[in-house]
NUVOPA-396174 format. One record per atom (N, C-alpha, C, CB): residue in one letter; atom name; x, y, z. Coordinates in Angstrom, 1 decimal. Glycine has a CB too. Layout:
BEGIN
{type=A, atom=CA, x=X, y=Y, z=Z}
...
% end
This chain:
BEGIN
{type=L, atom=N, x=-213.9, y=20.8, z=40.8}
{type=L, atom=CA, x=-215.1, y=21.3, z=41.5}
{type=L, atom=C, x=-215.8, y=20.1, z=42.1}
{type=L, atom=CB, x=-216.0, y=22.0, z=40.5}
{type=P, atom=N, x=-216.0, y=20.2, z=43.4}
{type=P, atom=CA, x=-216.7, y=19.1, z=44.1}
{type=P, atom=C, x=-218.1, y=19.0, z=43.6}
{type=P, atom=CB, x=-216.6, y=19.3, z=45.6}
{type=T, atom=N, x=-218.6, y=17.8, z=43.4}
{type=T, atom=CA, x=-220.0, y=17.5, z=43.1}
{type=T, atom=C, x=-220.5, y=16.3, z=43.9}
{type=T, atom=CB, x=-220.1, y=17.2, z=41.5}
{type=T, atom=N, x=-221.7, y=16.5, z=44.4}
{type=T, atom=CA, x=-222.3, y=15.4, z=45.2}
{type=T, atom=C, x=-223.5, y=14.9, z=44.3}
{type=T, atom=CB, x=-222.9, y=16.0, z=46.6}
{type=L, atom=N, x=-223.5, y=13.6, z=44.2}
{type=L, atom=CA, x=-224.5, y=12.9, z=43.4}
{type=L, atom=C, x=-225.3, y=12.0, z=44.4}
{type=L, atom=CB, x=-223.9, y=12.1, z=42.2}
{type=L, atom=N, x=-226.6, y=12.0, z=44.3}
{type=L, atom=CA, x=-227.4, y=11.1, z=45.1}
{type=L, atom=C, x=-228.1, y=10.1, z=44.2}
{type=L, atom=CB, x=-228.5, y=11.9, z=45.9}
{type=I, atom=N, x=-227.8, y=8.9, z=44.4}
{type=I, atom=CA, x=-228.3, y=7.8, z=43.5}
{type=I, atom=C, x=-229.4, y=7.0, z=44.2}
{type=I, atom=CB, x=-227.1, y=6.9, z=43.2}
{type=G, atom=N, x=-230.5, y=6.8, z=43.5}
{type=G, atom=CA, x=-231.6, y=6.0, z=44.1}
{type=G, atom=C, x=-231.3, y=4.5, z=44.1}
{type=G, atom=CB, x=-232.8, y=6.3, z=43.3}
{type=R, atom=N, x=-232.2, y=3.8, z=44.7}
{type=R, atom=CA, x=-232.1, y=2.4, z=44.8}
{type=R, atom=C, x=-232.0, y=1.7, z=43.5}
{type=R, atom=CB, x=-233.2, y=1.8, z=45.6}
{type=D, atom=N, x=-232.6, y=2.3, z=42.5}
{type=D, atom=CA, x=-232.6, y=1.7, z=41.1}
{type=D, atom=C, x=-231.4, y=2.0, z=40.3}
{type=D, atom=CB, x=-233.9, y=2.1, z=40.4}
{type=G, atom=N, x=-230.5, y=2.8, z=40.9}
{type=G, atom=CA, x=-229.2, y=3.2, z=40.3}
{type=G, atom=C, x=-229.3, y=4.4, z=39.5}
{type=G, atom=CB, x=-228.8, y=2.1, z=39.4}
{type=C, atom=N, x=-230.5, y=5.1, z=39.5}
{type=C, atom=CA, x=-230.6, y=6.4, z=38.7}
{type=C, atom=C, x=-230.3, y=7.6, z=39.6}
{type=C, atom=CB, x=-232.1, y=6.4, z=38.2}
{type=L, atom=N, x=-229.8, y=8.6, z=39.0}
{type=L, atom=CA, x=-229.5, y=9.9, z=39.6}
{type=L, atom=C, x=-230.9, y=10.5, z=40.1}
{type=L, atom=CB, x=-228.8, y=10.8, z=38.7}
{type=I, atom=N, x=-230.9, y=10.8, z=41.4}
{type=I, atom=CA, x=-232.1, y=11.5, z=41.9}
{type=I, atom=C, x=-231.8, y=12.9, z=42.5}
{type=I, atom=CB, x=-232.7, y=10.6, z=43.1}
{type=G, atom=N, x=-230.6, y=13.3, z=42.6}
{type=G, atom=CA, x=-230.2, y=14.6, z=43.1}
{type=G, atom=C, x=-228.8, y=14.9, z=42.9}
{type=G, atom=CB, x=-230.6, y=14.8, z=44.5}
{type=A, atom=N, x=-228.4, y=16.2, z=42.7}
{type=A, atom=CA, x=-227.0, y=16.5, z=42.6}
{type=A, atom=C, x=-226.8, y=18.0, z=43.1}
{type=A, atom=CB, x=-226.6, y=16.5, z=41.1}
{type=M, atom=N, x=-225.6, y=18.2, z=43.6}
{type=M, atom=CA, x=-225.2, y=19.5, z=44.1}
{type=M, atom=C, x=-223.8, y=19.8, z=43.6}
{type=M, atom=CB, x=-225.3, y=19.6, z=45.6}
{type=S, atom=N, x=-223.6, y=20.9, z=42.9}
{type=S, atom=CA, x=-222.3, y=21.3, z=42.5}
{type=S, atom=C, x=-221.7, y=22.2, z=43.5}
{type=S, atom=CB, x=-222.4, y=22.0, z=41.1}
{type=G, atom=N, x=-220.4, y=22.1, z=43.6}
{type=G, atom=CA, x=-219.6, y=22.9, z=44.6}
{type=G, atom=C, x=-219.6, y=22.2, z=45.9}
{type=G, atom=CB, x=-220.2, y=24.3, z=44.7}
{type=P, atom=N, x=-218.9, y=22.9, z=46.9}
{type=P, atom=CA, x=-218.8, y=22.3, z=48.2}
{type=P, atom=C, x=-220.1, y=22.2, z=48.8}
{type=P, atom=CB, x=-217.8, y=23.2, z=49.1}
{type=A, atom=N, x=-220.4, y=21.1, z=49.4}
{type=A, atom=CA, x=-221.8, y=20.9, z=50.1}
{type=A, atom=C, x=-221.7, y=21.3, z=51.5}
{type=A, atom=CB, x=-222.2, y=19.4, z=50.0}
{type=K, atom=N, x=-222.6, y=22.2, z=51.9}
{type=K, atom=CA, x=-222.8, y=22.6, z=53.3}
{type=K, atom=C, x=-224.1, y=21.9, z=53.7}
{type=K, atom=CB, x=-222.8, y=24.2, z=53.5}
{type=W, atom=N, x=-223.9, y=20.7, z=54.3}
{type=W, atom=CA, x=-225.1, y=19.8, z=54.5}
{type=W, atom=C, x=-226.1, y=20.4, z=55.5}
{type=W, atom=CB, x=-224.6, y=18.5, z=55.0}
{type=D, atom=N, x=-225.7, y=21.4, z=56.3}
{type=D, atom=CA, x=-226.6, y=22.0, z=57.2}
{type=D, atom=C, x=-227.2, y=23.3, z=56.7}
{type=D, atom=CB, x=-226.0, y=22.2, z=58.6}
{type=G, atom=N, x=-226.9, y=23.6, z=55.4}
{type=G, atom=CA, x=-227.4, y=24.8, z=54.8}
{type=G, atom=C, x=-228.8, y=24.6, z=54.1}
{type=G, atom=CB, x=-226.4, y=25.3, z=53.7}
{type=A, atom=N, x=-229.4, y=25.7, z=53.8}
{type=A, atom=CA, x=-230.7, y=25.7, z=53.3}
{type=A, atom=C, x=-230.9, y=24.9, z=52.0}
{type=A, atom=CB, x=-231.2, y=27.1, z=53.0}
{type=D, atom=N, x=-229.9, y=25.0, z=51.1}
{type=D, atom=CA, x=-230.0, y=24.3, z=49.8}
{type=D, atom=C, x=-229.9, y=22.8, z=50.0}
{type=D, atom=CB, x=-228.8, y=24.7, z=48.9}
{type=A, atom=N, x=-229.0, y=22.3, z=50.8}
{type=A, atom=CA, x=-228.9, y=20.9, z=51.1}
{type=A, atom=C, x=-230.1, y=20.3, z=51.8}
{type=A, atom=CB, x=-227.6, y=20.6, z=51.9}
{type=L, atom=N, x=-230.6, y=21.1, z=52.8}
{type=L, atom=CA, x=-231.8, y=20.6, z=53.5}
{type=L, atom=C, x=-233.0, y=20.6, z=52.6}
{type=L, atom=CB, x=-232.1, y=21.6, z=54.7}
{type=A, atom=N, x=-233.1, y=21.5, z=51.7}
{type=A, atom=CA, x=-234.3, y=21.5, z=50.7}
{type=A, atom=C, x=-234.2, y=20.3, z=49.8}
{type=A, atom=CB, x=-234.3, y=22.8, z=49.9}
{type=L, atom=N, x=-232.9, y=20.0, z=49.3}
{type=L, atom=CA, x=-232.7, y=18.9, z=48.5}
{type=L, atom=C, x=-233.1, y=17.6, z=49.2}
{type=L, atom=CB, x=-231.3, y=18.8, z=48.0}
{type=I, atom=N, x=-232.7, y=17.4, z=50.4}
{type=I, atom=CA, x=-233.0, y=16.2, z=51.1}
{type=I, atom=C, x=-234.5, y=16.1, z=51.4}
{type=I, atom=CB, x=-232.2, y=16.2, z=52.5}
{type=A, atom=N, x=-235.1, y=17.2, z=51.8}
{type=A, atom=CA, x=-236.6, y=17.2, z=52.1}
{type=A, atom=C, x=-237.3, y=16.8, z=50.8}
{type=A, atom=CB, x=-237.0, y=18.6, z=52.6}
{type=G, atom=N, x=-236.9, y=17.3, z=49.7}
{type=G, atom=CA, x=-237.6, y=17.0, z=48.4}
{type=G, atom=C, x=-237.5, y=15.5, z=48.1}
{type=G, atom=CB, x=-237.0, y=17.8, z=47.3}
{type=L, atom=N, x=-236.3, y=14.9, z=48.4}
{type=L, atom=CA, x=-236.1, y=13.5, z=48.1}
{type=L, atom=C, x=-236.9, y=12.6, z=49.1}
{type=L, atom=CB, x=-234.6, y=13.2, z=48.2}
{type=E, atom=N, x=-237.2, y=13.1, z=50.2}
{type=E, atom=CA, x=-238.0, y=12.2, z=51.2}
{type=E, atom=C, x=-239.4, y=12.0, z=50.8}
{type=E, atom=CB, x=-237.9, y=12.9, z=52.6}
{type=R, atom=N, x=-239.9, y=12.8, z=49.9}
{type=R, atom=CA, x=-241.3, y=12.7, z=49.4}
{type=R, atom=C, x=-241.5, y=11.5, z=48.5}
{type=R, atom=CB, x=-241.8, y=13.9, z=48.8}
% end
């Protein structure tokens, strides 16, 4: 099962998505928008 992990500058996990990532989909965009804050 594909998993995407987003790691912060400090090396800690800041986000994750299980399954195939559709980066232009609503879930991925919401994840990215939340991390920008």
